[in-house]
C-alpha positions in Angstrom: 20.5 27.8 29.6 17.4 26.2 28.2 15.2 28.5 26.1 12.1 29.3 28.0 8.5 29.8 26.8 6.8 33.1 27.7 5.3 33.6 31.1 1.6 34.3 31.2 1.1 38.0 32.1 -2.5 38.6 30.9 -5.7 36.8 30.1 -5.0 34.0 27.7 -6.1 34.5 24.1 -6.0 31.6 21.7 -4.6 32.1 18.2 -6.9 34.0 16.0 -6.4 31.8 12.9 -5.9 28.2 12.2 -2.3 27.1 12.5 -1.4 23.7 11.2 2.1 24.0 12.8 0.4 23.5 16.2 -0.4 19.9 15.2 2.9 19.2 13.6 5.3 20.7 16.2 3.6 20.6 19.6 3.9 17.2 21.2 1.0 17.8 23.6 -1.3 17.3 20.6 0.4 14.0 19.4 -2.6 11.8 20.2 -5.2 14.1 18.6 -3.0 14.4 15.5 -2.8 10.6 15.3 -6.5 10.0 15.7 -8.0 12.9 13.7 -6.9 14.4 10.3 -6.0 17.8 11.8 -2.6 18.2 10.1 -4.2 18.0 6.7 -6.6 20.9 7.3 -6.0 24.5 6.2 -8.8 26.0 8.4 -10.9 25.1 11.4 -13.1 22.0 10.8 -16.7 22.9 10.4 -19.4 21.6 12.8 -20.4 19.2 10.0 -16.9 17.9 9.6 -16.6 17.4 13.4 -19.9 15.5 13.2 -18.5 13.4 10.4 -15.5 12.5 12.5 -17.7 11.6 15.3 -19.7 9.2 13.1 -16.5 7.6 12.0 -14.8 7.5 15.4 -17.8 6.8 17.7 -20.8 5.8 15.5 -22.5 4.5 18.6 -22.2 7.8 20.5 -25.8 9.0 21.0 -25.0 12.7 20.9 -24.2 14.7 17.9 -22.5 18.1 17.3 -24.7 21.0 16.2 -24.4 24.7 15.5 -24.3 26.8 18.7 -27.1 28.9 17.3 -29.5 26.1 18.3 -28.6 26.6 21.9 -29.0 30.4 21.7 -32.5 29.9 20.1 -33.5 27.3 22.7 -32.7 29.3 25.8 -31.9 26.3 28.0 -28.7 26.0 30.1 -25.8 24.4 28.2 -25.7 21.2 30.2 -29.5 20.9 30.2 -29.6 21.4 26.4 -27.1 18.5 25.9 -28.9 16.2 28.3 -32.4 16.7 26.9 -31.6 17.0 23.2 -28.5 14.7 22.9 -26.9 17.5 21.0 -23.6 19.3 21.8 -23.7 23.0 20.8 -20.5 23.8 19.0 -19.2 27.3 18.0 -17.3 27.7 14.8 -14.5 28.7 14.4 -13.5 28.2 18.0 -10.6 26.4 19.6 -12.3 25.7 22.8 -15.3 24.0 21.2 -13.1 22.1 18.8 -11.2 20.5 21.6 -14.5 19.9 23.5 -15.8 18.0 20.5 -12.7 15.9 20.2 -12.8 15.0 23.9 -16.4 13.9 23.4 -15.2 11.6 20.6 -12.4 10.2 22.8 -14.2 9.8 26.1 -18.0 9.6 25.4 -19.0 7.5 28.4 -17.2 9.9 30.8 -18.5 13.0 29.2 -22.1 11.7 29.3 -21.6 10.9 33.0 -20.3 14.3 33.8 -23.3 15.8 32.0 -25.7 13.6 33.9 -24.1 14.6 37.2 -24.5 18.2 36.3 -28.2 17.7 35.7 -28.7 15.9 39.0 -27.1 18.8 40.8 -29.2 21.3 38.8 -32.4 19.3 39.6 -31.5 19.5 43.3 -30.2 23.1 43.6 -31.2 25.0 40.5 -29.1 26.1 37.5 -28.0 29.3 39.1 -26.4 27.6 42.1 -22.8 26.5 41.5 -22.4 23.7 44.0 -19.1 22.3 45.1 -19.7 19.1 43.1 -20.5 21.1 39.9 -17.4 23.2 40.4 -15.3 20.0 40.6 -17.1 18.5 37.6 -16.2 21.6 35.6 -12.6 21.6 36.9 -12.1 18.0 35.6 -13.9 18.8 32.4 -11.9 21.9 31.6 -8.5 21.3 33.3 -8.2 17.6 34.0 -5.1 15.6 33.1 -5.0 11.9 33.7 -1.9 10.2 35.3 -2.1 6.6 34.1 0.2 4.4 36.1 0.8 0.7 36.8 0.0 -0.5 40.2 3.7 -0.7 41.1 4.1 3.0 40.4 2.0 4.5 43.1 5.2 6.0 44.5 5.4 8.2 41.4 1.9 9.4 41.9 2.7 10.4 45.5 5.8 12.3 44.2 3.6 14.3 41.9 1.0 15.0 44.7 3.8 16.1 47.0 5.2 18.4 44.3 8.5 16.5 44.2 9.0 17.6 40.6 12.7 16.9 40.3 12.3 13.3 41.4 9.1 12.7 39.4 10.2 14.4 36.1 14.0 14.2 36.2 15.3 11.4 38.5 12.5 9.0 37.4 12.1 10.3 33.8 12.9 6.9 32.4 9.6 5.6 33.7 7.5 7.9 31.6 5.9 7.0 28.3 8.0 8.2 25.4 11.2 8.1 27.4 11.5 4.3 27.7 10.6 1.2 25.7 8.8 -0.1 28.7 7.0 2.8 30.3 5.1 2.5 33.5 3.4 5.9 33.8 2.0 8.4 31.3 -0.2 11.6 31.2 -3.3 11.9 29.0 -5.1 15.2 28.6 -8.8 15.2 29.5 -9.6 18.9 30.0 -10.4 20.7 26.7 -9.4 24.1 28.2 -5.9 22.6 28.8 -5.7 21.8 25.1 -6.8 25.3 24.1 -4.2 27.0 26.3 -1.5 24.6 24.9 -2.0 26.2 21.5 0.2 29.0 23.0 2.3 27.3 25.7 3.4 29.5 28.6 5.1 29.1 31.9 2.3 28.7 34.4 0.2 26.3 32.2 -1.2 24.0 34.9 -3.8 21.2 34.9 -5.5 19.3 37.6 -4.2 15.7 38.1 -6.4 12.6 38.4 -4.5 9.4 39.0 -5.8 6.1 37.5 -4.2 2.7 37.8 -3.9 0.7 34.6 -3.1 -3.0 33.8 0.5 -4.0 33.3 -0.1 -4.5 29.6 -1.7 -1.1 29.1 1.4 0.6 27.5 1.8 -2.2 24.9 -1.8 -1.6 23.6 -2.7 0.5 20.6 -3.6 4.2 21.2 -7.3 3.4 20.4 -7.3 0.5 22.8 -5.8 2.7 25.5 -8.4 5.4 24.9 -11.3 3.0 25.1 -9.9 1.5 28.3 -9.5 5.0 29.9 -13.1 6.0 29.0 -14.6 2.9 30.5 -12.4 2.9 33.6 -12.7 6.6 34.2 -16.4 6.7 34.0 -16.6 3.8 36.5 -14.1 5.5 38.8 -16.2 8.7 38.8 -19.4 6.8 39.3 -18.3 4.4 42.1 -15.4 5.9 44.0 -16.3 9.4 45.0 -13.2 11.0 43.5 -14.7 14.5 43.8 -14.6 14.2 47.6 -11.0 12.8 47.6 -8.5 15.6 48.5 -5.7 13.6 46.8 -7.4 14.0 43.4 -7.4 17.1 41.2 -4.1 18.4 42.5 -2.0 20.8 40.4 0.3 19.5 37.7 2.6 21.8 35.6 1.8 20.5 32.2 5.0 21.7 30.5 6.9 19.5 32.9 5.4 16.2 31.7 8.3 14.4 29.9 7.7 14.4 26.2 5.2 17.2 26.3 7.5 20.2 25.9 10.9 20.3 24.1 12.5 22.6 26.7 12.0 20.1 29.5 14.5 17.7 27.9 17.1 19.8 29.9 17.1 19.3 33.7 17.6 23.1 34.3 14.1 23.7 32.9 12.7 22.4 36.2 14.7 24.9 38.3 12.0 27.5 37.9 10.4 27.3 41.3 7.7 29.9 40.4 6.3 27.3 38.0 7.4 24.0 39.7 6.3 25.1 43.1 7.0 23.3 46.3 4.0 22.0 48.1 2.5 24.5 50.5 2.8 23.3 54.1 -0.4 23.7 56.0 0.1 25.4 59.4 -1.2 23.4 62.3 -3.1 25.5 64.7 -2.3 25.0 68.3 
């Protein structure tokens, strides 16, 4: 039998201390470890270090990372503070805010758009009212995982939406990035809470899937080129296509099942756990 990770039985708690092995041995963090000098660190990067990375990676990004104490002293709501000051409050040391800062570096256009949409909702309904749109904005921001697929792979997206995990992850495994020299589909993390929880992977770790079609040559591009394409395309998709009212978006995706993201899923029997790889619930039609 394939060795299984623990099943979540209580509230998730991230590692108390910095652990460089996370970056070296957990494939979920491969992109981050490639783009940022995380493996070389012996402790959490400071807010100043994150700001230095931001200046190197996205010098044109109009926001900067600042100490979270500025938010506490200011008194404004988190999203309002970012919008009006162009500063992202960042706690140190803190896994959640570390990953949040890295996502800002990767996808600045999308993050700024999400922030602006939050503010529009706050202006309409007030900061204390959590509207349906704000809940979905937060869901994408915290738990989103992008399924990047060529146009000829819409059938794979449908398999994932219908919870046909065996077909999507096992039978068609050869289509996934990292499993083939000519991949046609891949997953890319967007939600920074997903990353935080992946520091201690557990059975039950699940994200919310957002599908995005990519050009045929997408998978032959460099990682930086792919990141830049995703940021531009995703921000346009959010702005123009009403994805937050689309019931086919933000459906559950068991993250440890993504080929290449967890070593145990190299064995087909890993997917036999129906408590994790759940069948799609059939809605009852009322007569």
